[in-house]
MIDOSE-1310 file (N, C-alpha, C; in nm, 2 decimals, decimal comma, always signed):
residues 213
mqtn	+0,04/+0,58/+0,27/+0,08/+0,67/+0,38/+0,18/+0,77/+0,32; +0,16/+0,90/+0,36/+0,26/+1,00/+0,33/+0,33/+1,04/+0,46; +0,46/+1,05/+0,45/+0,54/+1,07/+0,57/+0,65/+1,18/+0,55; +0,65/+1,28/+0,63/+0,75/+1,39/+0,62/+0,77/+1,44/+0,48
glne	+0,66/+1,45/+0,40/+0,67/+1,51/+0,27/+0,74/+1,43/+0,16; +0,78/+1,31/+0,20/+0,85/+1,23/+0,10/+0,76/+1,16/-0,01; +0,63/+1,16/+0,01/+0,54/+1,10/-0,08/+0,58/+0,96/-0,11; +0,64/+0,89/-0,02/+0,67/+0,75/-0,02/+0,73/+0,71/-0,16
fygs	+0,84/+0,77/-0,20/+0,91/+0,73/-0,32/+0,85/+0,78/-0,45; +0,73/+0,83/-0,45/+0,66/+0,84/-0,58/+0,67/+0,99/-0,63; +0,68/+1,09/-0,54/+0,69/+1,23/-0,59/+0,55/+1,30/-0,59; +0,52/+1,36/-0,70/+0,40/+1,44/-0,71/+0,27/+1,36/-0,70
ekql	+0,16/+1,43/-0,68/+0,03/+1,37/-0,69/+0,00/+1,31/-0,82; +0,06/+1,37/-0,93/+0,04/+1,30/-1,06/+0,10/+1,16/-1,06; +0,22/+1,15/-1,00/+0,29/+1,02/-1,00/+0,21/+0,92/-0,91; +0,16/+0,98/-0,79/+0,08/+0,89/-0,71/-0,04/+0,83/-0,78
rayh	-0,11/+0,92/-0,85/-0,23/+0,88/-0,93/-0,20/+0,77/-1,02; -0,09/+0,79/-1,10/-0,06/+0,69/-1,20/-0,02/+0,56/-1,14; +0,05/+0,56/-1,02/+0,09/+0,44/-0,96/-0,03/+0,37/-0,89; -0,11/+0,44/-0,82/-0,22/+0,37/-0,75/-0,33/+0,32/-0,84
arfv	-0,34/+0,38/-0,96/-0,43/+0,34/-1,06/-0,42/+0,19/-1,11; -0,29/+0,15/-1,09/-0,25/+0,01/-1,13/-0,33/-0,09/-1,04; -0,37/-0,05/-0,93/-0,43/-0,14/-0,83/-0,58/-0,13/-0,80; -0,64/-0,03/-0,87/-0,78/-0,01/-0,84/-0,86/-0,12/-0,89
dwal	-0,84/-0,19/-1,00/-0,92/-0,30/-1,05/-0,91/-0,41/-0,95; -0,80/-0,44/-0,89/-0,80/-0,55/-0,78/-0,90/-0,52/-0,67; -0,91/-0,40/-0,63/-1,00/-0,36/-0,52/-1,15/-0,37/-0,57; -1,17/-0,33/-0,69/-1,31/-0,32/-0,74/-1,36/-0,46/-0,77
aapp	-1,27/-0,56/-0,79/-1,32/-0,69/-0,81/-1,36/-0,77/-0,68; -1,35/-0,70/-0,57/-1,39/-0,76/-0,44/-1,54/-0,74/-0,43; -1,61/-0,80/-0,32/-1,75/-0,79/-0,31/-1,80/-0,65/-0,33; -1,89/-0,62/-0,43/-1,92/-0,48/-0,47/-2,01/-0,41/-0,37
alpi	-2,08/-0,48/-0,29/-2,18/-0,41/-0,21/-2,12/-0,35/-0,08; -1,99/-0,37/-0,06/-1,92/-0,33/+0,06/-1,82/-0,22/+0,02; -1,78/-0,13/+0,11/-1,69/-0,02/+0,08/-1,55/-0,07/+0,08; -1,46/+0,01/+0,02/-1,32/-0,01/+0,02/-1,26/+0,07/+0,13
ldlg	-1,16/+0,01/+0,20/-1,09/+0,08/+0,31/-0,94/+0,10/+0,27; -0,90/+0,23/+0,28/-0,76/+0,26/+0,25/-0,68/+0,30/+0,38; -0,59/+0,21/+0,41/-0,52/+0,23/+0,54/-0,39/+0,32/+0,51; -0,37/+0,43/+0,58/-0,26/+0,51/+0,56/-0,29/+0,59/+0,43
cgsg	-0,40/+0,65/+0,41/-0,45/+0,69/+0,28/-0,38/+0,82/+0,23; -0,30/+0,89/+0,32/-0,23/+1,01/+0,28/-0,33/+1,12/+0,23; -0,30/+1,18/+0,12/-0,39/+1,29/+0,07/-0,51/+1,23/-0,01; -0,53/+1,09/-0,01/-0,65/+1,04/-0,06/-0,65/+1,01/-0,21
vfle	-0,54/+0,99/-0,27/-0,53/+0,97/-0,42/-0,60/+0,84/-0,46; -0,57/+0,73/-0,39/-0,64/+0,60/-0,42/-0,79/+0,62/-0,40; -0,83/+0,69/-0,29/-0,98/+0,70/-0,27/-1,04/+0,78/-0,38; -0,98/+0,88/-0,43/-1,03/+0,96/-0,55/-1,05/+0,87/-0,67
lara	-0,95/+0,78/-0,69/-0,96/+0,69/-0,81/-1,07/+0,59/-0,80; -1,09/+0,54/-0,67/-1,20/+0,45/-0,64/-1,34/+0,52/-0,66; -1,34/+0,64/-0,61/-1,47/+0,72/-0,62/-1,51/+0,75/-0,77; -1,41/+0,77/-0,84/-1,43/+0,80/-0,98/-1,49/+0,68/-1,06
rgaa	-1,46/+0,56/-1,00/-1,51/+0,43/-1,06/-1,65/+0,39/-1,00; -1,70/+0,48/-0,91/-1,83/+0,45/-0,85/-1,83/+0,38/-0,72; -1,71/+0,35/-0,66/-1,70/+0,27/-0,54/-1,71/+0,36/-0,42; -1,77/+0,31/-0,32/-1,77/+0,37/-0,18/-1,64/+0,34/-0,11
argi	-1,57/+0,43/-0,05/-1,44/+0,41/+0,00/-1,42/+0,51/+0,12; -1,34/+0,46/+0,22/-1,30/+0,53/+0,34/-1,16/+0,53/+0,36; -1,10/+0,64/+0,40/-0,96/+0,64/+0,42/-0,92/+0,66/+0,58; -0,82/+0,59/+0,62/-0,76/+0,61/+0,75/-0,63/+0,67/+0,74
eraa	-0,61/+0,78/+0,81/-0,48/+0,85/+0,81/-0,45/+0,91/+0,95; -0,33/+0,88/+1,00/-0,29/+0,93/+1,13/-0,25/+1,07/+1,13; -0,18/+1,11/+1,02/-0,12/+1,25/+1,02/-0,22/+1,35/+0,98; -0,24/+1,45/+1,08/-0,35/+1,54/+1,07/-0,34/+1,62/+0,94
aead	-0,23/+1,67/+0,89/-0,22/+1,75/+0,77/-0,27/+1,67/+0,65; -0,22/+1,54/+0,64/-0,27/+1,46/+0,53/-0,42/+1,43/+0,53; -0,47/+1,40/+0,65/-0,61/+1,38/+0,66/-0,69/+1,51/+0,62; -0,65/+1,62/+0,66/-0,71/+1,75/+0,62/-0,71/+1,77/+0,47
rara	-0,60/+1,73/+0,40/-0,59/+1,75/+0,25/-0,69/+1,65/+0,19; -0,70/+1,54/+0,24/-0,80/+1,44/+0,19/-0,94/+1,48/+0,21; -0,97/+1,53/+0,32/-1,11/+1,58/+0,35/-1,15/+1,69/+0,27; -1,05/+1,78/+0,24/-1,08/+1,90/+0,15/-1,12/+1,85/+0,01
kgld	-1,10/+1,73/-0,03/-1,14/+1,67/-0,15/-1,28/+1,61/-0,14; -1,34/+1,62/-0,03/-1,47/+1,56/+0,00/-1,47/+1,41/+0,02; -1,36/+1,36/+0,06/-1,35/+1,22/+0,09/-1,38/+1,19/+0,23; -1,42/+1,06/+0,25/-1,46/+1,01/+0,38/-1,33/+0,97/+0,46
ivqa	-1,29/+1,04/+0,55/-1,16/+1,03/+0,61/-1,17/+1,02/+0,76; -1,10/+0,92/+0,82/-1,10/+0,91/+0,97/-0,96/+0,93/+1,01; -0,93/+1,03/+1,10/-0,79/+1,05/+1,15/-0,77/+0,95/+1,27; -0,69/+0,84/+1,25/-0,68/+0,74/+1,35/-0,56/+0,66/+1,32
dalq	-0,52/+0,58/+1,42/-0,42/+0,48/+1,41/-0,48/+0,36/+1,34; -0,42/+0,30/+1,24/-0,48/+0,20/+1,16/-0,51/+0,08/+1,25; -0,42/+0,03/+1,34/-0,44/-0,08/+1,42/-0,56/-0,06/+1,51; -0,57/+0,06/+1,58/-0,68/+0,08/+1,67/-0,82/+0,09/+1,59
flaa	-0,81/+0,15/+1,47/-0,94/+0,16/+1,39/-0,98/+0,02/+1,35; -0,90/-0,06/+1,30/-0,94/-0,19/+1,27/-1,00/-0,27/+1,38; -0,94/-0,25/+1,50/-0,99/-0,33/+1,62/-1,13/-0,29/+1,65; -1,18/-0,17/+1,61/-1,31/-0,12/+1,65/-1,41/-0,15/+1,54
qdaa	-1,37/-0,20/+1,43/-1,47/-0,22/+1,31/-1,54/-0,36/+1,33; -1,66/-0,36/+1,26/-1,74/-0,48/+1,26/-1,67/-0,59/+1,17; -1,68/-0,72/+1,20/-1,63/-0,82/+1,11/-1,71/-0,81/+0,98; -1,63/-0,85/+0,87/-1,68/-0,86/+0,73/-1,76/-0,74/+0,69
syga	-1,71/-0,62/+0,72/-1,77/-0,50/+0,69/-1,71/-0,42/+0,57; -1,60/-0,48/+0,51/-1,54/-0,41/+0,39/-1,52/-0,52/+0,28; -1,52/-0,47/+0,16/-1,49/-0,56/+0,05/-1,35/-0,57/+0,01; -1,28/-0,46/+0,04/-1,13/-0,47/+0,00/-1,06/-0,37/+0,10
vycs	-0,93/-0,40/+0,12/-0,84/-0,31/+0,20/-0,72/-0,28/+0,12; -0,69/-0,16/+0,11/-0,57/-0,11/+0,04/-0,47/-0,06/+0,14; -0,35/-0,12/+0,13/-0,25/-0,09/+0,24/-0,12/-0,06/+0,17; -0,10/+0,08/+0,13/+0,01/+0,11/+0,06/+0,12/+0,18/+0,14
hlle	+0,23/+0,12/+0,15/+0,35/+0,18/+0,22/+0,31/+0,21/+0,37; +0,25/+0,12/+0,43/+0,22/+0,13/+0,57/+0,30/+0,03/+0,65; +0,31/-0,09/+0,60/+0,36/-0,21/+0,68/+0,50/-0,18/+0,73; +0,58/-0,12/+0,64/+0,72/-0,10/+0,68/+0,74/+0,00/+0,79
hlap	+0,63/+0,06/+0,83/+0,63/+0,15/+0,95/+0,61/+0,08/+1,08; +0,58/-0,05/+1,07/+0,55/-0,13/+1,18/+0,65/-0,25/+1,21; +0,66/-0,27/+1,33/+0,74/-0,39/+1,38/+0,67/-0,52/+1,34; +0,74/-0,63/+1,33/+0,68/-0,75/+1,27/+0,55/-0,80/+1,35
tdae	+0,56/-0,79/+1,49/+0,44/-0,83/+1,56/+0,32/-0,74/+1,53; +0,33/-0,60/+1,52/+0,23/-0,52/+1,48/+0,18/-0,54/+1,34; +0,27/-0,57/+1,25/+0,24/-0,60/+1,11/+0,15/-0,73/+1,10; +0,18/-0,82/+1,18/+0,11/-0,95/+1,18/-0,04/-0,92/+1,23
ille	-0,04/-0,84/+1,34/-0,18/-0,80/+1,40/-0,26/-0,73/+1,30; -0,19/-0,63/+1,22/-0,26/-0,56/+1,13/-0,32/-0,64/+1,02; -0,25/-0,74/+0,97/-0,30/-0,83/+0,86/-0,41/-0,92/+0,91; -0,40/-0,96/+1,03/-0,51/-1,04/+1,10/-0,63/-0,96/+1,11
rcar	-0,62/-0,84/+1,15/-0,74/-0,75/+1,16/-0,79/-0,72/+1,03; -0,71/-0,70/+0,93/-0,77/-0,68/+0,79/-0,85/-0,80/+0,75; -0,80/-0,92/+0,78/-0,88/-1,04/+0,74/-1,01/-1,04/+0,82; -1,01/-1,00/+0,94/-1,14/-1,00/+1,02/-1,24/-0,90/+0,96
vlap	-1,20/-0,78/+0,92/-1,30/-0,69/+0,87/-1,34/-0,71/+0,73; -1,26/-0,79/+0,66/-1,30/-0,82/+0,52/-1,41/-0,93/+0,51; -1,50/-0,92/+0,41/-1,59/-1,02/+0,38/-1,53/-1,14/+0,32; -1,59/-1,25/+0,31/-1,54/-1,36/+0,24/-1,52/-1,32/+0,09
qgrl	-1,40/-1,36/+0,04/-1,36/-1,33/-0,10/-1,31/-1,18/-0,11; -1,30/-1,11/+0,01/-1,26/-0,97/+0,01/-1,10/-0,97/-0,03; -1,06/-0,86/-0,07/-0,93/-0,84/-0,12/-0,84/-0,76/-0,03; -0,71/-0,80/-0,01/-0,62/-0,72/+0,06/-0,50/-0,69/-0,04
ivls	-0,47/-0,56/-0,06/-0,36/-0,52/-0,15/-0,26/-0,45/-0,06; -0,14/-0,50/-0,06/-0,03/-0,45/+0,02/+0,08/-0,41/-0,07; +0,13/-0,28/-0,06/+0,24/-0,23/-0,13/+0,35/-0,19/-0,03; +0,48/-0,22/-0,06/+0,59/-0,19/+0,03/+0,72/-0,18/-0,05
pnpv	+0,82/-0,11/+0,01/+0,95/-0,10/-0,06/+1,01/-0,24/-0,09; +1,08/-0,25/-0,20/+1,14/-0,38/-0,23/+1,29/-0,38/-0,18; +1,32/-0,45/-0,07/+1,45/-0,45/-0,02/+1,56/-0,52/-0,10; +1,52/-0,59/-0,21/+1,61/-0,65/-0,29/+1,68/-0,55/-0,39
sldv	+1,61/-0,44/-0,41/+1,67/-0,33/-0,48/+1,78/-0,26/-0,41; +1,90/-0,25/-0,46/+2,01/-0,18/-0,39/+1,97/-0,03/-0,38; +1,90/+0,03/-0,48/+1,86/+0,17/-0,46/+1,78/+0,19/-0,34; +1,69/+0,09/-0,31/+1,60/+0,11/-0,20/+1,67/+0,08/-0,06
isei	+1,74/-0,03/-0,05/+1,80/-0,07/+0,08/+1,92/+0,00/+0,11; +1,99/+0,06/+0,02/+2,11/+0,13/+0,05/+2,09/+0,28/+0,09; +1,98/+0,33/+0,05/+1,95/+0,47/+0,09/+1,81/+0,50/+0,10; +1,73/+0,48/+0,00/+1,59/+0,54/-0,01/+1,50/+0,50/+0,11
fwld	+1,51/+0,37/+0,14/+1,43/+0,32/+0,26/+1,46/+0,40/+0,39; +1,59/+0,43/+0,41/+1,63/+0,50/+0,54/+1,61/+0,65/+0,54; +1,56/+0,71/+0,42/+1,54/+0,85/+0,42/+1,42/+0,89/+0,51; +1,33/+0,79/+0,53/+1,21/+0,81/+0,62/+1,25/+0,76/+0,76
pthv	+1,26/+0,85/+0,85/+1,30/+0,80/+0,99/+1,19/+0,72/+1,06; +1,07/+0,71/+1,00/+0,97/+0,64/+1,07/+0,96/+0,50/+1,02; +1,04/+0,46/+0,92/+1,05/+0,32/+0,87/+1,11/+0,23/+0,98; +1,06/+0,12/+1,00/+1,10/+0,02/+1,10/+1,19/-0,08/+1,04
rpyp	+1,13/-0,15/+0,93/+1,21/-0,26/+0,87/+1,14/-0,28/+0,73; +1,22/-0,33/+0,63/+1,15/-0,38/+0,51/+1,09/-0,52/+0,52; +1,00/-0,55/+0,43/+0,93/-0,68/+0,43/+0,95/-0,73/+0,29; +1,04/-0,82/+0,27/+1,07/-0,89/+0,13/+0,94/-0,96/+0,08
rpll	+0,93/-0,97/-0,05/+0,81/-1,03/-0,10/+0,77/-1,17/-0,05; +0,87/-1,27/-0,04/+0,84/-1,40/+0,02/+0,78/-1,39/+0,16; +0,84/-1,30/+0,24/+0,79/-1,28/+0,38/+0,65/-1,22/+0,38; +0,62/-1,12/+0,29/+0,49/-1,07/+0,28/+0,38/-1,18/+0,25
enml	+0,42/-1,26/+0,15/+0,33/-1,36/+0,10/+0,30/-1,46/+0,22; +0,40/-1,50/+0,29/+0,38/-1,60/+0,40/+0,29/-1,53/+0,51; +0,32/-1,40/+0,54/+0,24/-1,33/+0,64/+0,09/-1,33/+0,60; +0,07/-1,30/+0,47/-0,08/-1,29/+0,43/-0,14/-1,43/+0,44
rrag	-0,06/-1,53/+0,40/-0,12/-1,67/+0,42/-0,16/-1,70/+0,56; -0,06/-1,67/+0,64/-0,09/-1,70/+0,79/-0,21/-1,62/+0,84; -0,23/-1,51/+0,78/-0,34/-1,42/+0,83/-0,48/-1,47/+0,77; -0,48/-1,57/+0,68/-0,60/-1,63/+0,62/-0,63/-1,58/+0,48
feil	-0,52/-1,55/+0,40/-0,54/-1,51/+0,26/-0,48/-1,61/+0,17; -0,54/-1,62/+0,05/-0,47/-1,69/-0,06/-0,41/-1,58/-0,15; -0,29/-1,61/-0,21/-0,23/-1,51/-0,28/-0,28/-1,51/-0,43; -0,33/-1,40/-0,48/-0,38/-1,39/-0,62/-0,27/-1,34/-0,71
asgh	-0,18/-1,25/-0,66/-0,08/-1,19/-0,74/+0,03/-1,13/-0,65; +0,15/-1,13/-0,70/+0,26/-1,06/-0,63/+0,36/-1,03/-0,73; +0,45/-0,93/-0,70/+0,56/-0,90/-0,79/+0,62/-0,77/-0,74; +0,71/-0,71/-0,83/+0,78/-0,59/-0,81/+0,76/-0,50/-0,92
ddpp	+0,75/-0,37/-0,89/+0,74/-0,27/-1,00/+0,80/-0,14/-0,96; +0,82/-0,05/-1,06/+0,88/+0,08/-1,03/+0,77/+0,19/-1,03; +0,79/+0,29/-0,95/+0,70/+0,40/-0,96/+0,70/+0,47/-1,10; +0,59/+0,52/-1,14/+0,59/+0,58/-1,29/+0,67/+0,71/-1,29
flpr	+0,70/+0,75/-1,41/+0,77/+0,88/-1,44/+0,91/+0,89/-1,38; +0,98/+0,79/-1,38/+1,12/+0,80/-1,34/+1,19/+0,89/-1,44; +1,28/+0,98/-1,39/+1,34/+1,07/-1,48/+1,41/+1,00/-1,60; +1,38/+1,04/-1,72/+1,44/+0,98/-1,84/+1,59/+0,97/-1,84
rtlp	+1,66/+1,08/-1,78/+1,80/+1,08/-1,78/+1,86/+0,97/-1,69; +1,78/+0,91/-1,61/+1,84/+0,80/-1,52/+1,81/+0,66/-1,58; +1,73/+0,65/-1,69/+1,70/+0,52/-1,74/+1,82/+0,45/-1,79; +1,91/+0,50/-1,87/+2,02/+0,42/-1,92/+2,10/+0,37/-1,80
rrwf	+2,13/+0,44/-1,70/+2,20/+0,39/-1,58/+2,13/+0,28/-1,52; +1,99/+0,29/-1,50/+1,92/+0,18/-1,44/+1,92/+0,06/-1,52; +1,90/+0,07/-1,66/+1,90/-0,04/-1,75/+2,04/-0,12/-1,73; +2,15/-0,04/-1,73/+2,28/-0,10/-1,73/+2,30/-0,18/-1,60
lral	+2,27/-0,11/-1,49/+2,28/-0,17/-1,36/+2,19/-0,30/-1,34; +2,07/-0,29/-1,40/+1,98/-0,41/-1,39/+2,04/-0,52/-1,47; +2,09/-0,49/-1,59/+2,15/-0,60/-1,66/+2,28/-0,66/-1,60; +2,36/-0,57/-1,53/+2,48/-0,61/-1,46/+2,45/-0,69/-1,33
lgkh	+2,35/-0,64/-1,25/+2,33/-0,69/-1,11/+2,21/-0,78/-1,11; +2,13/-0,79/-1,21/+2,01/-0,88/-1,20/+1,91/-0,83/-1,09; +1,86/-0,93/-1,02/+1,76/-0,90/-0,92/+1,80/-0,80/-0,81; +1,94/-0,79/-0,79/+1,99/-0,70/-0,69/+1,98/-0,55/-0,73
ygam	+1,93/-0,53/-0,85/+1,90/-0,39/-0,89/+1,76/-0,40/-0,95; +1,67/-0,46/-0,86/+1,53/-0,48/-0,91/+1,45/-0,35/-0,90; +1,32/-0,37/-0,93/+1,22/-0,26/-0,91/+1,21/-0,22/-0,77; +1,16/-0,09/-0,75/+1,16/-0,03/-0,62/+1,05/-0,07/-0,53
ntfv	+0,95/-0,12/-0,57/+0,83/-0,15/-0,49/+0,80/-0,30/-0,50; +0,73/-0,35/-0,39/+0,68/-0,49/-0,39/+0,52/-0,47/-0,37; +0,45/-0,56/-0,45/+0,31/-0,57/-0,42/+0,27/-0,71/-0,40; +0,16/-0,73/-0,31/+0,10/-0,86/-0,29/-0,05/-0,84/-0,28
vgqk	-0,12/-0,92/-0,36/-0,27/-0,92/-0,35/-0,32/-1,05/-0,30; -0,39/-1,04/-0,19/-0,45/-1,16/-0,13/-0,60/-1,15/-0,12; -0,66/-1,27/-0,12/-0,81/-1,28/-0,12/-0,84/-1,37/+0,01; -0,94/-1,32/+0,09/-0,97/-1,38/+0,21/-1,04/-1,52/+0,17
k	-0,99/-1,63/+0,24/-1,04/-1,76/+0,21/-1,18/-1,77/+0,27
């Protein structure tokens, strides 16, 4: 999801492309005969990467400007609220769902509903990939998270894993990582603070990959 021009911590479309590329293989390993669904697809960078690999994919984006940008690339885009869209889809109609920086815009009850609806629309062995800011990182929780006024709350990795399990997923992978192309001039400071503060100066993003049981 793109919000208020912030590009969700990543910056340029080049940065978005490099970051989302890390997760394409997880989605492509899902049942291949079914399309991939990208919730909060923004300008469609992940969809472009999936298309380049020969996968059918559809994006859901509530913001009209971002949906138009994605459509201009020839992508299959539906301008809609993700929760409402999922409620209207047939069961087991998608092979994978990609959910990048959307969950933190939802209150816990709505986040749980979204994950349950993702499970319903996924085929057996379908994959759900969730990305969200890492609140263990002081950089994130002290400032970056709150730069977006539409953020509701962060979801730490243990909580995300438990929420996915309750929604009917087994956890295939999870962890933390940084967006690519961080300015080189900031790297010495980041290395020093990470050595000093340990996990409290961790990577900026959390990811969890689940597979429908």
